[in-house]
N, C-alpha and C positions, 0 to 999 in steps of 0.2 A: 312639645306640642306637635301634633302631626298636621299634615297638609289640610285635611278636612276641617279640623278645629280652627286652623288659621284662616281658612276661607270663610267659615261661619262667623268668626270674630270680625273679619273685615266687612262682611255683608252687614252684620249688626251695626257696626260703626257707621258705615255709609248710609244705612237706613235712618239712624238717629240723626246724623248730620242733615240729611234731606228734610226730615221732619222739623228740625230746629230752623232751618232756612225758610221753610214754608211758613212757619209761625212768625218769623221775623218779617217776612214780606207782608203778611196780613197785618201785623202790628204797625208797620210803616204806613200802609194804606189807610188804616183807621186814624193814625195820628195826623196824616195829611188831610183827611176829611174833617177832623176837628179844627185844624187850622183854617180850612175853607169856611167852616161855620163861623169862626171868630172874625174872619175878614169879610163875611157877607157874600162869598162866592160859591158857597155850597149849592149844589143842584144846577150849576151852570157848566155847560160843556166847555172844557178848556180849549177846544179846537175851534168851535163855531161861535161860542158866546151865547148860544141858545139854551133855553131851559131843558134840563133832563127830565123826562116824564116821571111823575111820582111813582108809577108802577115799577120803573127800573130802579129807582132809589130804594123802594121797599125791598126789592129782590137783592140789590147790591148797594148797600148804603154808602159805600166808599167810592162809587162810580165817579170817574173824572170826565168821562166822555159819553156822548149819546151812543146808543147801540150801533147806529150806522158808522160813526167814526171809529168806534172800538173794533168793529169788523174789519174796516179798512186797515187799521193799524196792526192787526194780527196777521 
């Protein structure tokens, strides 16, 4: 295998791992949202305790924080 083939294989592997990691992160967030539904805390900001607006939950159903808190945390 030459250097170019090796580099391509490494890039492909890194890309696949990145995609799997992103999918795992999404799955984790969805599972956590389901837990919040079951415990009755879905739609409540974990930082402020205030309701997360319905429009935000429609856009990001697994949202754990209000938009303002999320911005501050990022």
